TORPA-4810 file (N, C-alpha, C, O; in nm, 3 decimals):
<nodes>
NODE_1_-0.481_-2.124_0.428_-0.578_-2.052_0.349_-0.650_-1.946_0.434_-0.679_-1.837_0.386_A
NODE_2_-0.679_-1.980_0.558_-0.746_-1.884_0.646_-0.657_-1.764_0.674_-0.706_-1.652_0.683_I
NODE_3_-0.527_-1.788_0.687_-0.434_-1.678_0.710_-0.435_-1.578_0.595_-0.414_-1.459_0.617_D
NODE_4_-0.459_-1.624_0.473_-0.467_-1.534_0.358_-0.605_-1.472_0.344_-0.619_-1.362_0.291_R
NODE_5_-0.708_-1.544_0.393_-0.844_-1.496_0.378_-0.872_-1.373_0.466_-0.940_-1.281_0.421_M
NODE_6_-0.822_-1.371_0.587_-0.854_-1.261_0.679_-0.808_-1.125_0.626_-0.886_-1.030_0.630_L
NODE_7_-0.684_-1.112_0.577_-0.647_-0.981_0.518_-0.732_-0.944_0.396_-0.764_-0.827_0.375_P
NODE_8_-0.769_-1.045_0.317_-0.853_-1.017_0.200_-0.989_-0.963_0.242_-1.039_-0.868_0.182_A
NODE_9_-1.048_-1.022_0.344_-1.178_-0.973_0.393_-1.165_-0.833_0.450_-1.255_-0.750_0.432_L
NODE_10_-1.056_-0.805_0.518_-1.033_-0.671_0.570_-1.025_-0.570_0.456_-1.079_-0.460_0.466_T
NODE_11_-0.958_-0.607_0.349_-0.945_-0.516_0.235_-1.079_-0.489_0.170_-1.104_-0.379_0.119_R
NODE_12_-1.166_-0.588_0.170_-1.299_-0.569_0.111_-1.381_-0.464_0.187_-1.472_-0.404_0.131_L
NODE_13_-1.349_-0.444_0.312_-1.422_-0.345_0.391_-1.392_-0.202_0.346_-1.459_-0.109_0.391_M
NODE_14_-1.294_-0.184_0.259_-1.260_-0.051_0.208_-1.360_-0.003_0.103_-1.359_0.114_0.065_A
NODE_15_-1.447_-0.093_0.057_-1.543_-0.056_-0.047_-1.685_-0.078_0.005_-1.706_-0.144_0.107_V
NODE_16_-1.782_-0.022_-0.066_-1.921_-0.033_-0.023_-1.977_-0.173_-0.049_-1.913_-0.255_-0.115_D
NODE_17_-2.094_-0.198_0.003_-2.156_-0.331_-0.004_-2.178_-0.376_-0.148_-2.153_-0.492_-0.181_E
NODE_18_-2.224_-0.286_-0.234_-2.246_-0.321_-0.374_-2.116_-0.369_-0.439_-2.115_-0.469_-0.512_R
NODE_19_-2.008_-0.297_-0.412_-1.878_-0.336_-0.469_-1.832_-0.470_-0.415_-1.778_-0.552_-0.490_S
NODE_20_-1.852_-0.493_-0.285_-1.815_-0.623_-0.228_-1.891_-0.736_-0.295_-1.833_-0.840_-0.325_R
NODE_21_-2.020_-0.716_-0.320_-2.099_-0.819_-0.385_-2.048_-0.848_-0.526_-2.037_-0.963_-0.567_K
NODE_22_-2.015_-0.742_-0.598_-1.964_-0.760_-0.735_-1.831_-0.833_-0.732_-1.809_-0.924_-0.813_I
NODE_23_-1.742_-0.797_-0.642_-1.613_-0.864_-0.632_-1.632_-1.012_-0.600_-1.568_-1.097_-0.661_I
NODE_24_-1.720_-1.043_-0.504_-1.746_-1.183_-0.469_-1.806_-1.258_-0.588_-1.766_-1.371_-0.616_W
NODE_25_-1.900_-1.196_-0.657_-1.963_-1.264_-0.771_-1.859_-1.296_-0.878_-1.860_-1.405_-0.935_M
NODE_26_-1.771_-1.201_-0.905_-1.666_-1.227_-1.005_-1.570_-1.335_-0.956_-1.524_-1.418_-1.035_R
NODE_27_-1.539_-1.334_-0.827_-1.449_-1.436_-0.771_-1.508_-1.576_-0.789_-1.434_-1.674_-0.802_A
NODE_28_-1.640_-1.587_-0.790_-1.706_-1.716_-0.810_-1.744_-1.742_-0.955_-1.816_-1.837_-0.985_F
NODE_29_-1.693_-1.657_-1.046_-1.710_-1.681_-1.189_-1.842_-1.640_-1.250_-1.876_-1.685_-1.359_G
NODE_30_-1.918_-1.556_-1.182_-2.045_-1.508_-1.238_-2.013_-1.413_-1.354_-1.927_-1.327_-1.343_V
NODE_31_-2.084_-1.431_-1.463_-2.058_-1.350_-1.583_-2.101_-1.205_-1.562_-2.185_-1.174_-1.478_S
NODE_32_-2.040_-1.117_-1.642_-2.073_-0.975_-1.634_-2.219_-0.950_-1.664_-2.282_-0.867_-1.598_W
NODE_33_-2.274_-1.021_-1.761_-2.414_-0.994_-1.797_-2.508_-1.035_-1.685_-2.611_-0.970_-1.664_W
NODE_34_-2.474_-1.142_-1.611_-2.559_-1.183_-1.499_-2.550_-1.082_-1.384_-2.650_-1.053_-1.318_K
NODE_35_-2.430_-1.030_-1.362_-2.415_-0.929_-1.258_-2.491_-0.803_-1.297_-2.561_-0.744_-1.214_I
NODE_36_-2.477_-0.762_-1.422_-2.551_-0.646_-1.470_-2.701_-0.663_-1.454_-2.771_-0.571_-1.414_G
NODE_37_-2.749_-0.782_-1.487_-2.892_-0.810_-1.472_-2.935_-0.802_-1.326_-3.042_-0.749_-1.295_D
NODE_38_-2.853_-0.853_-1.238_-2.885_-0.851_-1.094_-2.900_-0.709_-1.041_-2.987_-0.681_-0.959_R
NODE_39_-2.815_-0.617_-1.090_-2.817_-0.479_-1.043_-2.899_-0.387_-1.134_-2.911_-0.267_-1.106_F
NODE_40_-2.955_-0.441_-1.241_-3.036_-0.360_-1.332_-2.954_-0.260_-1.411_-3.002_-0.151_-1.443_G
NODE_41_-2.831_-0.296_-1.441_-2.739_-0.207_-1.515_-2.673_-0.285_-1.628_-2.686_-0.407_-1.636_R
NODE_42_-2.603_-0.214_-1.714_-2.534_-0.280_-1.826_-2.408_-0.351_-1.776_-2.357_-0.325_-1.667_S
NODE_43_-2.360_-0.443_-1.859_-2.235_-0.513_-1.827_-2.122_-0.413_-1.806_-2.043_-0.425_-1.712_E
NODE_44_-2.114_-0.316_-1.893_-2.005_-0.217_-1.886_-2.011_-0.137_-1.756_-1.907_-0.107_-1.697_R
NODE_45_-2.130_-0.103_-1.711_-2.144_-0.027_-1.587_-2.092_-0.107_-1.469_-2.016_-0.055_-1.387_T
NODE_46_-2.131_-0.235_-1.459_-2.084_-0.314_-1.346_-1.935_-0.344_-1.357_-1.868_-0.359_-1.255_V
NODE_47_-1.882_-0.353_-1.479_-1.738_-0.368_-1.495_-1.666_-0.244_-1.444_-1.561_-0.254_-1.379_Q
NODE_48_-1.722_-0.128_-1.472_-1.661_-0.002_-1.425_-1.667_0.005_-1.272_-1.570_0.047_-1.208_R
NODE_49_-1.780_-0.035_-1.214_-1.791_-0.038_-1.067_-1.686_-0.131_-1.008_-1.622_-0.098_-0.908_W
NODE_50_-1.668_-0.247_-1.070_-1.568_-0.344_-1.025_-1.428_-0.283_-1.033_-1.351_-0.290_-0.937_Y
NODE_51_-1.395_-0.224_-1.148_-1.263_-0.162_-1.166_-1.240_-0.052_-1.063_-1.131_-0.041_-1.007_D
NODE_52_-1.341_0.028_-1.037_-1.329_0.135_-0.938_-1.306_0.079_-0.798_-1.227_0.133_-0.721_D
NODE_53_-1.375_-0.030_-0.765_-1.359_-0.092_-0.633_-1.219_-0.150_-0.616_-1.157_-0.132_-0.512_A
NODE_54_-1.170_-0.219_-0.718_-1.035_-0.276_-0.712_-0.932_-0.164_-0.701_-0.835_-0.178_-0.627_I
NODE_55_-0.953_-0.055_-0.773_-0.862_0.059_-0.764_-0.864_0.120_-0.624_-0.759_0.159_-0.572_A
NODE_56_-0.982_0.130_-0.563_-0.992_0.186_-0.427_-0.915_0.099_-0.327_-0.846_0.150_-0.239_A
NODE_57_-0.927_-0.032_-0.342_-0.852_-0.122_-0.255_-0.703_-0.106_-0.279_-0.624_-0.103_-0.184_I
NODE_58_-0.664_-0.095_-0.404_-0.523_-0.076_-0.438_-0.465_0.054_-0.384_-0.349_0.058_-0.344_G
NODE_59_-0.546_0.159_-0.383_-0.498_0.287_-0.328_-0.480_0.277_-0.178_-0.387_0.335_-0.122_R
NODE_60_-0.569_0.205_-0.112_-0.562_0.194_0.034_-0.448_0.102_0.078_-0.383_0.128_0.180_R
NODE_61_-0.425_-0.005_0.002_-0.318_-0.099_0.033_-0.233_-0.118_-0.093_-0.248_-0.218_-0.163_W
NODE_62_-0.146_-0.022_-0.123_-0.073_-0.026_-0.250_0.025_-0.143_-0.263_0.061_-0.179_-0.375_P
NODE_63_0.067_-0.202_-0.154_0.165_-0.308_-0.161_0.107_-0.447_-0.137_0.182_-0.542_-0.115_N
NODE_64_-0.025_-0.459_-0.141_-0.085_-0.591_-0.118_-0.070_-0.675_-0.244_-0.068_-0.623_-0.356_C
NODE_65_-0.060_-0.802_-0.224_-0.046_-0.891_-0.341_-0.148_-1.002_-0.336_-0.152_-1.086_-0.426_S
</nodes>
């Protein structure tokens, strides 16, 4: 598990701190509305931030799985 975790953490460094927090919160099952409340934004806004962050990681490492 640690062998898979290290590359994942490295990939997270491709995005800003806010995006990392959102990705971690979603990974732990936090709902969109709770994330939106935490950042003072709508659910849709934080979903868009999440999608943008995942896309940025995908562009930097297109072949990661």
